Structures are given as C-alpha cells and as structure tokens.
N, C-alpha and C positions, 0 to 999 in steps of 0.2 A: 664410532662407540664399541663395534662388534672388533675392533685392532685391538683395543685398549684391552676388553676383554681377555681376547687371543693371546695377547701379548704377555699381560699378567699371570694365563697361565700356566703359558709356554717355557718364563725363565724363572728360573730358582732364586733370581736375584729378587722378583719382583714379589714374595712371597715372605710380605710383610705382610701388619696391620692397617698401612693407610695403601696400599695398592689394595688390599683385597678388597676394600671401602667402596673404594677409585672404582674396580672394576663390577662391583656388585651394583654401585648408583648406573654406571653405563649400562652394564644390564639391562636395571628399572628400567633407561629413561630410553632404550632399542622397545623396549615392551610396549611401553605406555604409547609411544612414537606412533608402532605397526598398530595399535587399538585403539587411538583416538583420533587416528588422519582421518580414517576412513568413517567411523562413529558423523562427524564432523564431514565430509562431506555427502553424507548420508541426512542430516538434517539442515543442509543450505541445501539442498536441493531440496525438500518440503517447505521448505520458508517460499523459498523458489515459486512450486505450483500453490502454496496458500496464497499467492499472494496476485497468481495468474488469478483463484475465482476471485478473491475478492473485490478488485477492480471490476468485474462485470452485474457484479451484484450489490452491492456497495456507491459505486460508480458507474452505473452502465452509460452513461451520455459522454463520458467522460476515457471510455476502455480505450480504443482508436489512440489517442494523444498516449495516454498512463503507458499503453504497451506498446510502444515502437518499436517496430522492426530493429532496431540498430539498440533500443535494453535490451529484446528477447535474445539478443546472441549473447552480449553481456554476462547476460542471467547464466544463460545457459554457457559459455563460456569457464566462467568463474566457479560453477558447479561440479564441474571435472572436472 
C-alpha cells in the first residue's frame, strides 16, 4: 500500500483521478491497519484475562482442567 501511494505521487503519468482514488484508498487502508491491529491485540489480551478470571470464580473445581498449561501457552501466543 505504501508503494502504491509513493508511486502514484512520484510518477506524473499516474496523476489521474483513478490513481488518485487508488492511492487514497491505499493510504486509508494503511492507516486503518496500523490503528486497528494493535487495538485488536489489546482486546484479545483482555478477553484472555477475563476468561482466566471467569474460570476460577464460576467453575472453581474445574479450573485446573480448564486452564491447562498448553491452553495458557496457546492463549498467550495468540494475544502476542
């Protein structure tokens, strides 16, 4: 996306409305990606933490089975 924006800016043959809108959508896509992915990771980390708090409160006898070390590792990797 960044390459499309730079190329359409530098090449004078690409100064047409079609390439203007293409570079505009590429720039917006770049901005949304850099702002939404970190927010998604934060929300995923909050979901993992809330599940970790839910399990011992609502199902205290099953906590050791629910929060198996392999599941804990998988959740940590998914939220990283």
